[in-house]
TIGU-377637 format. One record per residue (C-alpha): x negated, z, y negated; residue in three letters. Coordinates in steps of 0.2 Angstrom, whole numbers, padded with zeros to 4 digits, always signed. Example, Ala and Ser with C-alpha at 12.3 -4.5 7.8 and 13.67 -1.06 7.14 Angstrom:
BEGIN
-0062+0039+0022ALA-0068+0036+0005SER
//
This chain:
BEGIN
+0403+0135+0431GLY+0388+0125+0433THR+0385+0112+0447TRP+0368+0103+0444LEU+0361+0092+0458LEU+0346+0081+0459PRO+0351+0063+0457ASP+0349+0056+0475ASN+0364+0044+0475ARG+0352+0030+0481SER+0345+0040+0495THR+0350+0033+0512ARG+0345+0047+0524PHE+0350+0065+0525SER+0340+0077+0514LEU+0346+0092+0525CYS+0336+0090+0541PRO+0336+0100+0557PRO+0331+0118+0553GLY+0343+0120+0538THR+0360+0129+0537VAL+0370+0114+0530MET+0363+0103+0544GLN+0371+0114+0556GLN+0387+0117+0547ILE+0391+0099+0541ALA+0378+0087+0548PRO+0385+0072+0538THR+0387+0081+0521ARG+0370+0083+0512TRP+0370+0075+0495TRP+0379+0090+0486ASP+0372+0104+0496VAL+0353+0099+0497PHE+0348+0107+0481GLN+0359+0114+0467SER+0359+0125+0452ILE+0375+0133+0451GLU+0384+0149+0447GLY+0395+0155+0433GLY+0408+0169+0430PRO+0418+0178+0443GLY+0417+0192+0456GLN+0411+0188+0474TRP+0410+0195+0492ARG+0392+0200+0488SER+0398+0210+0473THR+0392+0228+0476ARG+0397+0236+0460ILE+0416+0232+0456PRO+0421+0229+0439SER+0438+0226+0430SER+0429+0212+0420GLN+0422+0196+0427SER+0403+0196+0428LYS+0391+0181+0427TRP+0378+0175+0439ARG+0365+0161+0440ALA+0361+0154+0457ASN+0352+0140+0465SER+0348+0134+0483THR+0331+0125+0486PRO+0334+0121+0504ASN+0351+0117+0510CYS+0357+0135+0508TYR+0344+0142+0519ASN+0340+0153+0504ASP+0348+0156+0487GLU+0339+0162+0471MET+0350+0172+0459SER+0338+0183+0451SER+0319+0186+0452PRO+0320+0198+0466GLY+0337+0194+0475TYR+0347+0181+0483GLY+0366+0178+0479PHE+0373+0185+0495VAL+0365+0202+0492GLY+0348+0200+0501ARG+0331+0203+0494VAL+0323+0186+0491ALA+0312+0179+0505GLY+0296+0170+0503PRO+0305+0153+0500ASP+0317+0161+0487ALA+0304+0169+0476LEU+0308+0155+0464GLY+0316+0162+0448MET+0303+0168+0435ALA+0307+0180+0422GLN+0303+0173+0405LEU+0312+0184+0392SER+0304+0201+0387ASN+0321+0207+0380ARG+0334+0203+0393LEU+0335+0211+0410LEU+0344+0201+0425ILE+0354+0213+0436PRO+0356+0208+0454PRO+0374+0212+0454ASP+0378+0200+0439GLY+0378+0200+0420TRP+0390+0212+0411THR+0397+0209+0394PHE+0404+0219+0379ASP+0419+0210+0373LEU+0422+0222+0359GLY+0440+0226+0364GLY+0445+0208+0366GLN+0452+0201+0383THR+0439+0187+0383SER+0425+0178+0374GLY+0414+0163+0374LEU+0397+0164+0383PHE+0385+0149+0381GLY+0373+0144+0394TYR+0364+0129+0401GLY+0349+0123+0411TYR+0336+0112+0403LEU+0320+0106+0412ALA+0304+0111+0403ILE+0286+0107+0408PRO+0281+0125+0409ILE+0271+0126+0425VAL+0261+0109+0428PRO+0264+0099+0444GLY+0252+0092+0455ASN+0258+0074+0456GLY+0270+0066+0468LEU+0260+0061+0483THR+0262+0068+0501GLY+0272+0083+0508VAL+0264+0095+0496ARG+0270+0086+0480SER+0276+0097+0466VAL+0284+0090+0450GLY+0283+0098+0433ASN+0302+0101+0430GLN+0305+0120+0428ASN+0324+0121+0425TRP+0326+0135+0412THR+0341+0145+0408LEU+0346+0146+0390LEU+0360+0157+0384VAL+0370+0159+0368ASN+0378+0175+0365SER+0381+0186+0349SER+0366+0197+0353ASN+0354+0186+0363PHE+0350+0168+0361LYS+0336+0158+0369GLY+0327+0156+0386PRO+0329+0169+0399VAL+0321+0163+0415ALA+0317+0147+0425PHE+0317+0141+0442TYR+0299+0136+0447THR+0297+0118+0452ALA+0287+0123+0468LYS+0303+0133+0474ALA+0311+0116+0477PHE+0297+0109+0488THR+0297+0121+0503SER+0309+0110+0511ILE+0297+0096+0511ASN+0288+0103+0526ALA+0304+0099+0537LEU+0304+0081+0532ASP+0290+0073+0522ARG+0302+0060+0515ARG+0310+0073+0505ILE+0295+0075+0493ALA+0299+0069+0476GLY+0318+0070+0478ARG+0320+0088+0473GLY+0325+0096+0457LEU+0306+0098+0454ASP+0305+0079+0450ALA+0322+0071+0450MET+0334+0070+0435PRO+0350+0081+0437ALA+0368+0075+0438ILE+0383+0086+0437THR+0397+0077+0446PRO+0410+0090+0441SER+0413+0107+0434LEU+0416+0121+0447ALA+0427+0137+0448LEU+0425+0145+0465GLU+0437+0159+0469ILE+0429+0161+0486ASN+0438+0175+0495THR+0455+0183+0490VAL+0463+0198+0500PRO+0481+0196+0505GLY+0495+0201+0516PHE+0505+0189+0527THR+0522+0194+0534SER+0537+0185+0543VAL+0555+0190+0537ASP+0570+0192+0549SER+0574+0174+0548ASP+0556+0168+0554GLY+0550+0162+0537VAL+0532+0167+0532THR+0527+0174+0516TYR+0511+0179+0508ARG+0506+0191+0494ARG+0488+0189+0487ILE+0479+0201+0475ALA+0484+0196+0457PRO+0472+0186+0446MET+0472+0185+0427ALA+0465+0172+0415PHE+0467+0178+0397PRO+0476+0166+0386VAL+0465+0160+0372THR+0478+0148+0365ASP+0494+0157+0363VAL+0504+0144+0355ALA+0501+0132+0370ASN+0500+0145+0384LEU+0482+0139+0388ARG+0467+0149+0395ALA+0451+0140+0391THR+0439+0139+0406LEU+0425+0128+0398THR+0422+0121+0380GLN+0409+0110+0372ASP+0402+0103+0389PHE+0386+0095+0385THR+0372+0085+0393ALA+0354+0085+0387TYR+0340+0072+0387SER+0322+0076+0386LYS+0323+0074+0368ARG+0333+0090+0366ALA+0318+0102+0371LEU+0306+0094+0384TRP+0297+0083+0371ASN+0294+0097+0358THR+0290+0110+0371PHE+0278+0098+0380SER+0269+0096+0363ALA+0268+0115+0361ALA+0259+0116+0378MET+0245+0108+0370THR+0244+0117+0354GLY+0259+0111+0343ALA+0271+0124+0336SER+0285+0130+0348LEU+0302+0123+0345PRO+0314+0134+0335ILE+0329+0124+0340GLN+0335+0110+0351LEU+0335+0093+0344ASP+0353+0088+0342GLY+0349+0070+0345ALA+0346+0075+0363GLY+0363+0083+0365ALA+0377+0072+0372HIS+0395+0079+0373ARG+0404+0074+0389LEU+0422+0069+0391GLY+0432+0079+0403LEU+0445+0073+0415ASN+0460+0084+0420PRO+0463+0077+0437THR+0475+0091+0442GLY+0473+0107+0452LEU+0469+0107+0471ASN+0471+0123+0480SER+0474+0129+0498ASP+0476+0143+0509MET+0458+0141+0516ALA+0461+0151+0532ASP+0475+0140+0537LEU+0469+0123+0529ASP+0487+0122+0521GLU+0490+0117+0503PRO+0496+0128+0489VAL+0508+0119+0477LEU+0498+0124+0462ALA+0505+0112+0450ASN+0522+0120+0451THR+0516+0134+0441PHE+0500+0129+0432VAL+0492+0113+0427THR+0475+0108+0419SER+0473+0101+0402THR+0459+0094+0391VAL+0462+0097+0372SER+0452+0094+0356SER+0450+0106+0341ASN+0448+0103+0323ALA+0429+0103+0324ASN+0429+0089+0337GLY+0426+0101+0352GLY+0434+0098+0369THR+0441+0112+0380ALA+0446+0112+0398PHE+0460+0124+0401SER+0473+0131+0413LEU+0490+0128+0405GLN+0507+0137+0409TRP+0524+0131+0406GLY+0533+0148+0404GLU+0527+0162+0392ALA+0532+0175+0405ARG+0519+0168+0417ASP+0505+0163+0405ALA+0488+0170+0410GLY+0492+0175+0428THR+0492+0166+0445LEU+0506+0169+0456PRO+0506+0184+0468GLU+0519+0179+0481TYR+0521+0163+0491PHE+0533+0156+0504ARG+0528+0144+0517ARG+0537+0128+0516GLU+0536+0111+0525ALA+0525+0103+0511ASP+0514+0119+0507GLY+0514+0136+0500TRP+0526+0138+0486LYS+0524+0152+0473PRO+0539+0162+0471ILE+0544+0178+0460PRO+0544+0195+0468ALA+0563+0195+0467SER+0564+0181+0480GLN+0553+0190+0493VAL+0565+0198+0507PRO+0563+0217+0509SER+0561+0214+0527SER+0543+0208+0524THR+0538+0225+0517SER+0526+0215+0506LEU+0531+0224+0490ALA+0526+0240+0497ARG+0508+0235+0501GLN+0494+0240+0490HIS+0477+0232+0488PHE+0463+0246+0491PRO+0451+0248+0477ALA+0434+0240+0481LEU+0420+0253+0485SER+0404+0253+0476ALA+0387+0251+0486SER+0369+0249+0481ALA+0357+0234+0481TRP+0342+0237+0492PRO+0327+0242+0482THR+0313+0230+0483LEU+0298+0235+0494VAL+0283+0239+0484SER+0270+0243+0497THR+0252+0236+0495SER+0256+0221+0506THR+0273+0216+0499ALA+0276+0203+0485PRO+0283+0217+0474TRP+0268+0228+0476THR+0267+0242+0463SER+0249+0238+0461THR+0254+0224+0450LYS+0267+0234+0439TRP+0261+0235+0421ALA+0274+0250+0418ALA+0288+0258+0426GLY+0300+0261+0435PRO+0313+0263+0421PHE+0332+0264+0422THR+0346+0257+0411THR+0365+0260+0412ARG+0377+0245+0412LEU+0395+0246+0407ASN+0401+0243+0425ASP+0395+0261+0429GLY+0379+0255+0438SER+0361+0260+0435THR+0348+0246+0436VAL+0330+0251+0440THR+0317+0239+0433TYR+0298+0238+0430VAL+0287+0228+0419TRP+0275+0214+0425TYR+0262+0204+0415ARG+0270+0187+0415PHE+0258+0178+0427VAL+0258+0193+0439ASP+0276+0192+0444GLN+0278+0185+0462PRO+0287+0169+0456ALA+0271+0164+0447ILE+0258+0173+0457ALA+0263+0163+0473ARG+0261+0146+0464GLN+0242+0146+0469GLY+0237+0141+0451LEU+0219+0141+0446ASP+0213+0154+0433PRO+0212+0142+0418ALA+0230+0137+0421THR+0236+0155+0423LEU+0228+0159+0406GLN+0236+0145+0397ARG+0253+0150+0404LEU+0250+0168+0399GLN+0245+0163+0381LEU+0260+0152+0380LEU+0272+0166+0385VAL+0264+0178+0373GLU+0267+0165+0359ARG+0285+0164+0365MET+0288+0183+0365HIS+0280+0184+0347THR+0291+0170+0340GLN+0307+0172+0349TYR+0311+0189+0354GLY+0330+0189+0356ALA+0333+0174+0345ASN+0325+0159+0353GLY+0331+0140+0354PRO+0347+0138+0362THR+0363+0126+0362MET+0373+0124+0346ALA+0386+0137+0341PRO+0404+0134+0349PRO+0415+0122+0340SER+0429+0135+0340ALA+0431+0154+0345GLY+0419+0168+0345SER+0404+0172+0356LEU+0404+0187+0367ALA+0390+0200+0367SER+0379+0203+0382ILE+0380+0221+0388ASP+0368+0231+0377PRO+0362+0240+0393GLY+0354+0223+0398MET+0344+0222+0382LEU+0328+0232+0384VAL+0312+0235+0374SER+0294+0233+0380PRO+0284+0249+0381PRO+0271+0252+0369ALA+0256+0241+0371GLY+0266+0228+0382LEU+0276+0220+0367GLU+0271+0202+0372VAL+0266+0194+0388GLY+0276+0206+0399HIS+0293+0204+0407VAL+0306+0216+0414PRO+0312+0213+0432ILE+0325+0223+0442ALA+0320+0231+0458ILE+0336+0240+0462GLY+0354+0243+0457GLN+0366+0256+0462ARG
//
């Protein structure tokens, strides 16, 4: 998963001031929770439409987790986006972002590669970097690479990362609107796992957790690839050519490879614990992490198993020992624990709240260009969406831009829609393996008369 942070390694005061969630939770920890662009594959406590297949979600916090921005209208934890979280602007006119997460068509395979990344592009101009109302010009833009869609999808507006400046004017200029981003590590968060705990007749404690699978992608070496071709990009990759396009030059049709920099990966081992007890899990006794290279020079970070019979799955049963929780086979769990007879109930589906569209709401229907429409996804859900003229969507409308700037933005997006469609500039093809397809239900076509300059935005899902 992604973990991008503004580079504040030289900042000597907390960027999570009083009035923020993280200042209350962990007053001394701020550098990696001040602002972030994160997200990736998984299932989460906020998942409302369960699926047997992992979904994918973008996410960002602009203000020490007071708010999170996961789609144009919704935050990550299942809430409608508040005023400070209306920061993801829809850019593509072909790909719809469902609030419950992106779904995929693997074509009968157990897994596939999905390319994604965030590059800063100067789409919405800043206003300089002086004073508490400073706004930079870095609009972090999501680019994806799949078999049936390539190119930019949406971007986080620079202004979204400046609302926190009002809590401490020293923060101005230190957010993702202005600072270069760093990625200190990759991240795979399995946040909450259901389980049963039982004590046997001898007083020994055992646990059973819901089974988790990671499809093996390298059968010969019993490896499941988690990430491949990890790359950092300088402004040469897209910023420079896109900046020129803002003043009339041709739009870029691909990233400049000279601005792409492959990064080395370090398999430092796996750390895991039973978080509710703050006790370690002896992870390396059943699976390790490894970095490997393929014939085309690509690098992959993988989980690796030692036994073919265990490959691709995490242990289900654990015994509490002096040095931590040891994974054990089901045959070593005493029947007196009754763990083998337990069943994990299926998750029930629920709906995401429909965005309020009254005349005074940010999502007022008076700004809709067309809709509502519905589309069916392969997780069984139905997404309701509407069409906005690009500059009329709330993330742009709340910027307070003058009419001339709005007109330039609208014309720029119309050029992008005309040239890109579902095949815009994106990262290089994978060095090995096949790209997955995005769920065709997420790919939509503009209504007649709205073919360019208009974007689809989800207003509900059930």
